C-alpha positions as a Markdown table, in Angstrom:
| # | Residue | x | y | z |
|---|---|---|---|---|
| 1 | Unk | -5.7 | -17.1 | -43.9 |
| 2 | Unk | -6.7 | -16.6 | -40.6 |
| 3 | Unk | -10.1 | -15.1 | -40.6 |
| 4 | Unk | -9.3 | -12.2 | -38.7 |
| 5 | Unk | -6.4 | -13.0 | -36.4 |
| 6 | Unk | -6.4 | -11.2 | -33.5 |
| 7 | Unk | -2.5 | -11.2 | -33.3 |
| 8 | Unk | -1.6 | -10.5 | -36.9 |
| 9 | Unk | -1.9 | -6.8 | -38.5 |
| 10 | Unk | -4.5 | -6.5 | -41.7 |
| 11 | Unk | -1.3 | -6.1 | -44.3 |
| 12 | Unk | 0.5 | -9.3 | -43.0 |
| 13 | Unk | -2.9 | -11.5 | -43.5 |
| 14 | Unk | -3.1 | -9.9 | -47.1 |
| 15 | Unk | 0.3 | -11.3 | -48.0 |
| 16 | Unk | -0.6 | -14.8 | -46.5 |
| 17 | Unk | -3.8 | -15.4 | -47.4 |
| 18 | Unk | -3.2 | -18.0 | -50.6 |
| 19 | Unk | -0.9 | -19.9 | -47.3 |
| 20 | Unk | -3.1 | -20.2 | -45.0 |
| 21 | Unk | -6.7 | -21.7 | -44.8 |
| 22 | Unk | -8.4 | -20.0 | -42.3 |
| 23 | Unk | -11.1 | -18.7 | -42.9 |
| 24 | Unk | -12.6 | -15.0 | -42.0 |
| 25 | Unk | -15.2 | -13.5 | -40.9 |
| 26 | Unk | -16.6 | -9.9 | -39.5 |
| 27 | Unk | -18.4 | -7.2 | -39.4 |
| 28 | Unk | -20.1 | -5.8 | -36.7 |
| 29 | Unk | -19.0 | -4.7 | -33.6 |
| 30 | Unk | -18.0 | -8.4 | -32.5 |
| 31 | Unk | -16.5 | -11.2 | -33.0 |
| 32 | Unk | -16.8 | -14.7 | -34.5 |
| 33 | Unk | -15.7 | -17.5 | -36.5 |
| 34 | Unk | -17.6 | -20.4 | -38.4 |
| 35 | Unk | -17.7 | -24.0 | -38.3 |
| 36 | Unk | -19.7 | -27.4 | -37.9 |
| 37 | Unk | -21.8 | -30.4 | -38.3 |
| 38 | Unk | -20.7 | -33.8 | -40.0 |
| 39 | Unk | -18.4 | -34.7 | -42.4 |
| 40 | Unk | -18.5 | -33.0 | -45.5 |
| 41 | Unk | -17.1 | -34.7 | -47.9 |
| 42 | Unk | -17.9 | -34.9 | -52.0 |
| 43 | Unk | -21.5 | -35.8 | -51.5 |
| 44 | Unk | -24.2 | -32.6 | -50.2 |
| 45 | Unk | -24.4 | -31.9 | -46.5 |
| 46 | Unk | -28.3 | -32.3 | -45.1 |
| 47 | Unk | -29.9 | -29.4 | -45.8 |
| 48 | Unk | -31.5 | -29.4 | -41.9 |
| 49 | Unk | -31.0 | -31.1 | -38.6 |
| 50 | Unk | -34.1 | -32.5 | -36.5 |
| 51 | Unk | -33.2 | -29.2 | -34.2 |
| 52 | Unk | -33.9 | -26.7 | -37.4 |
| 53 | Unk | -36.6 | -25.5 | -38.2 |
| 54 | Unk | -39.0 | -26.9 | -40.3 |
| 55 | Unk | -40.7 | -24.4 | -41.9 |
| 56 | Unk | -37.2 | -23.4 | -43.5 |
| 57 | Unk | -35.7 | -24.6 | -46.7 |
| 58 | Unk | -32.0 | -25.1 | -45.9 |
| 59 | Unk | -30.1 | -24.5 | -49.0 |
| 60 | Unk | -27.6 | -27.3 | -50.5 |
| 61 | Unk | -24.1 | -26.8 | -50.0 |
| 62 | Unk | -21.8 | -29.5 | -51.8 |
| 63 | Unk | -17.6 | -29.4 | -51.6 |
| 64 | Unk | -15.7 | -32.0 | -53.8 |
| 65 | Unk | -13.7 | -34.5 | -52.7 |
| 66 | Unk | -10.6 | -32.8 | -53.4 |
| 67 | Unk | -11.3 | -30.5 | -50.0 |
| 68 | Unk | -12.7 | -32.6 | -46.6 |
| 69 | Unk | -14.5 | -30.4 | -44.2 |
| 70 | Unk | -14.2 | -32.9 | -41.0 |
| 71 | Unk | -15.9 | -32.0 | -37.8 |
| 72 | Unk | -15.4 | -33.9 | -35.1 |
| 73 | Unk | -18.3 | -34.3 | -32.0 |
| 74 | Unk | -20.2 | -31.6 | -33.5 |
| 75 | Unk | -23.3 | -32.8 | -31.2 |
| 76 | Unk | -25.2 | -31.6 | -28.0 |
| 77 | Unk | -28.0 | -32.9 | -26.1 |
| 78 | Unk | -29.3 | -29.2 | -26.1 |
| 79 | Unk | -31.6 | -29.0 | -29.2 |
| 80 | Unk | -30.7 | -24.7 | -29.1 |
| 81 | Unk | -26.9 | -25.3 | -28.7 |
| 82 | Unk | -27.1 | -28.1 | -31.7 |
| 83 | Unk | -28.9 | -25.6 | -34.1 |
| 84 | Unk | -26.4 | -23.4 | -33.5 |
| 85 | Unk | -23.9 | -25.5 | -34.0 |
| 86 | Unk | -25.6 | -27.1 | -37.8 |
| 87 | Unk | -26.2 | -23.7 | -38.8 |
| 88 | Unk | -22.8 | -22.3 | -38.1 |
| 89 | Unk | -21.0 | -25.5 | -39.9 |
| 90 | Unk | -22.8 | -24.8 | -43.2 |
| 91 | Unk | -22.4 | -21.5 | -42.7 |
| 92 | Unk | -18.4 | -22.6 | -43.0 |
| 93 | Unk | -19.2 | -24.7 | -45.7 |
| 94 | Unk | -21.3 | -22.5 | -47.6 |
| 95 | Unk | -17.9 | -19.8 | -47.4 |
| 96 | Unk | -15.4 | -22.7 | -48.8 |
| 97 | Unk | -17.8 | -24.0 | -51.5 |
| 98 | Unk | -17.8 | -19.8 | -52.6 |
| 99 | Unk | -13.8 | -20.5 | -52.6 |
| 100 | Unk | -13.5 | -23.6 | -54.4 |
| 101 | Unk | -16.3 | -22.6 | -57.2 |
| 102 | Unk | -14.2 | -19.1 | -57.3 |
| 103 | Unk | -17.1 | -17.2 | -56.4 |
| 104 | Unk | -16.1 | -13.6 | -54.8 |
| 105 | Unk | -19.5 | -12.7 | -54.2 |
| 106 | Unk | -20.0 | -15.4 | -52.2 |
| 107 | Unk | -22.9 | -17.3 | -53.5 |
| 108 | Unk | -26.6 | -17.7 | -52.5 |
| 109 | Unk | -26.1 | -20.2 | -49.6 |
| 110 | Unk | -23.6 | -17.8 | -48.2 |
| 111 | Unk | -25.7 | -14.7 | -48.1 |
| 112 | Unk | -28.7 | -17.5 | -46.4 |
| 113 | Unk | -26.3 | -18.3 | -43.2 |
| 114 | Unk | -24.1 | -14.8 | -43.3 |
| 115 | Unk | -25.9 | -10.8 | -41.6 |
| 116 | Unk | -25.5 | -8.1 | -44.3 |
| 117 | Unk | -22.5 | -7.1 | -42.4 |
| 118 | Unk | -20.9 | -10.8 | -42.0 |
| 119 | Unk | -21.4 | -11.6 | -45.9 |
| 120 | Unk | -19.4 | -8.0 | -46.7 |
| 121 | Unk | -16.3 | -9.3 | -44.3 |
| 122 | Unk | -16.7 | -13.6 | -45.7 |
| 123 | Unk | -16.6 | -11.4 | -49.5 |
| 124 | Unk | -13.2 | -10.1 | -48.3 |
| 125 | Unk | -11.9 | -13.2 | -47.3 |
| 126 | Unk | -13.0 | -15.7 | -50.1 |
| 127 | Unk | -11.6 | -12.6 | -52.4 |
| 128 | Unk | -8.2 | -13.3 | -50.9 |
| 129 | Unk | -8.2 | -16.7 | -52.2 |
| 130 | Unk | -10.2 | -15.6 | -55.4 |
| 131 | Unk | -7.7 | -13.0 | -56.2 |
| 132 | Unk | -4.7 | -14.6 | -56.1 |
| 133 | Unk | -6.8 | -17.6 | -58.5 |
| 134 | Unk | -6.1 | -20.0 | -55.5 |
| 135 | Unk | -8.5 | -22.8 | -55.0 |
| 136 | Unk | -8.0 | -25.2 | -51.9 |
| 137 | Unk | -7.1 | -28.5 | -51.5 |
| 138 | Unk | -6.8 | -31.5 | -48.7 |
| 139 | Unk | -8.4 | -31.4 | -45.3 |
| 140 | Unk | -9.2 | -29.6 | -42.7 |
| 141 | Unk | -10.6 | -31.1 | -39.6 |
| 142 | Unk | -13.2 | -28.9 | -36.9 |
| 143 | Unk | -13.3 | -29.6 | -33.3 |
| 144 | Unk | -13.8 | -28.4 | -30.5 |
| 145 | Unk | -16.8 | -27.0 | -30.6 |
| 146 | Unk | -18.4 | -24.8 | -27.9 |
| 147 | Unk | -21.9 | -22.9 | -28.5 |
| 148 | Unk | -23.1 | -20.2 | -25.6 |
| 149 | Unk | -27.1 | -18.5 | -26.2 |
| 150 | Unk | -28.0 | -15.1 | -25.3 |
| 151 | Unk | -30.4 | -12.3 | -25.3 |
| 152 | Unk | -33.3 | -15.2 | -24.8 |
| 153 | Unk | -31.9 | -17.7 | -26.7 |
| 154 | Unk | -31.3 | -14.7 | -30.1 |
| 155 | Unk | -27.8 | -14.1 | -29.9 |
| 156 | Unk | -24.9 | -17.1 | -29.8 |
| 157 | Unk | -21.1 | -17.0 | -29.3 |
| 158 | Unk | -19.5 | -20.6 | -31.6 |
| 159 | Unk | -16.4 | -21.4 | -31.1 |
| 160 | Unk | -14.3 | -24.0 | -32.1 |
| 161 | Unk | -10.7 | -25.1 | -33.3 |
| 162 | Unk | -9.2 | -26.4 | -36.7 |
| 163 | Unk | -6.0 | -28.0 | -37.7 |
| 164 | Unk | -4.2 | -26.6 | -40.9 |
| 165 | Unk | -1.4 | -29.2 | -41.1 |
| 166 | Unk | -3.3 | -31.3 | -43.9 |
| 167 | Unk | -5.1 | -28.1 | -45.8 |
| 168 | Unk | -2.8 | -26.5 | -48.6 |
| 169 | Unk | -4.2 | -24.2 | -51.5 |
| 170 | Unk | -3.5 | -24.6 | -55.2 |
| 171 | Unk | -3.0 | -21.8 | -58.3 |
| 172 | Unk | -5.7 | -22.9 | -60.5 |
| 173 | Unk | -3.1 | -21.6 | -63.3 |
| 174 | Unk | 0.2 | -23.6 | -62.6 |
| 175 | Unk | -1.0 | -25.8 | -59.9 |
| 176 | Unk | 1.3 | -24.9 | -57.5 |
| 177 | Unk | 0.1 | -26.3 | -54.0 |
| 178 | Unk | 1.4 | -24.5 | -51.0 |
| 179 | Unk | 0.5 | -25.7 | -47.3 |
| 180 | Unk | 1.3 | -24.6 | -44.4 |
| 181 | Unk | 4.3 | -22.5 | -43.6 |
| 182 | Unk | 7.5 | -24.1 | -41.3 |
| 183 | Unk | 7.1 | -23.2 | -38.4 |
| 184 | Unk | 3.6 | -21.6 | -38.3 |
| 185 | Unk | 1.6 | -23.5 | -35.6 |
| 186 | Unk | -1.8 | -25.0 | -37.2 |
| 187 | Unk | -4.0 | -24.8 | -34.7 |
| 188 | Unk | -6.3 | -21.8 | -35.2 |
| 189 | Unk | -9.3 | -21.0 | -32.4 |
| 190 | Unk | -12.1 | -19.2 | -33.8 |
| 191 | Unk | -14.6 | -17.4 | -32.4 |
| 192 | Unk | -18.2 | -16.8 | -34.2 |
| 193 | Unk | -20.7 | -14.5 | -33.0 |
| 194 | Unk | -24.6 | -14.7 | -34.4 |
| 195 | Unk | -27.3 | -13.8 | -34.5 |
| 196 | Unk | -31.0 | -16.1 | -35.1 |
| 197 | Unk | -32.8 | -14.5 | -37.7 |
| 198 | Unk | -37.3 | -13.9 | -37.6 |
| 199 | Unk | -37.1 | -17.2 | -39.8 |
| 200 | Unk | -35.2 | -19.0 | -36.9 |
| 201 | Unk | -31.9 | -19.3 | -39.0 |
| 202 | Unk | -28.3 | -18.5 | -36.6 |
| 203 | Unk | -26.5 | -16.0 | -39.2 |
| 204 | Unk | -23.0 | -15.5 | -38.7 |
| 205 | Unk | -22.6 | -11.5 | -37.9 |
| 206 | Unk | -19.1 | -11.7 | -37.7 |
| 207 | Unk | -15.8 | -13.8 | -37.2 |
| 208 | Unk | -12.5 | -13.4 | -34.9 |
| 209 | Unk | -9.8 | -15.7 | -35.4 |
| 210 | Unk | -6.2 | -16.5 | -32.7 |
| 211 | Unk | -3.4 | -19.1 | -34.7 |
| 212 | Unk | -1.9 | -21.0 | -31.7 |
| 213 | Unk | -5.1 | -20.4 | -29.1 |
| 214 | Unk | -5.9 | -23.6 | -29.2 |
| 215 | Unk | -5.5 | -25.5 | -26.1 |
């Protein structure tokens, strides 16, 4: 489902949770969404990039080969913006890893990359899958990233798009596979609000999405 679609009511999102793969975020009074990085297939992701503080150990996030998050052009020549992209990417991967692992509380990795408010909202997103006993499969490209920094580089906004046309949900018990409904735009634009914590980790505060909002 769309994490928090700007043009869709909460009631509609609840009924389509098993059909749409858009991530869900939230919390606080700002809007945000998550994704970033390089290809994320069956192996573990890099725990840190050259732009992340060397003294902070990132959690290892792994995804199975049955679900691929791909991050196109997820790079910046600005090391501060690259740090936002890197942590935003891992936050998104951590959320989908929790869905696949059937962990409604989000797990330790998501808690690492979320603020308290962000984690509360993301748990609701994850439960929209685990509560219906479905997981995610297929491929979800994440592209057109744009990171903007504010407040002396302690706050940031991350924008990106996803394409849900090759991603589906699968019922864990029946095996039934469901894709994006016919007539639904598979492209979703995200806006993620982030803030840097004392350890230098960019954490997600909130996430908003706009289905059909990608140019």
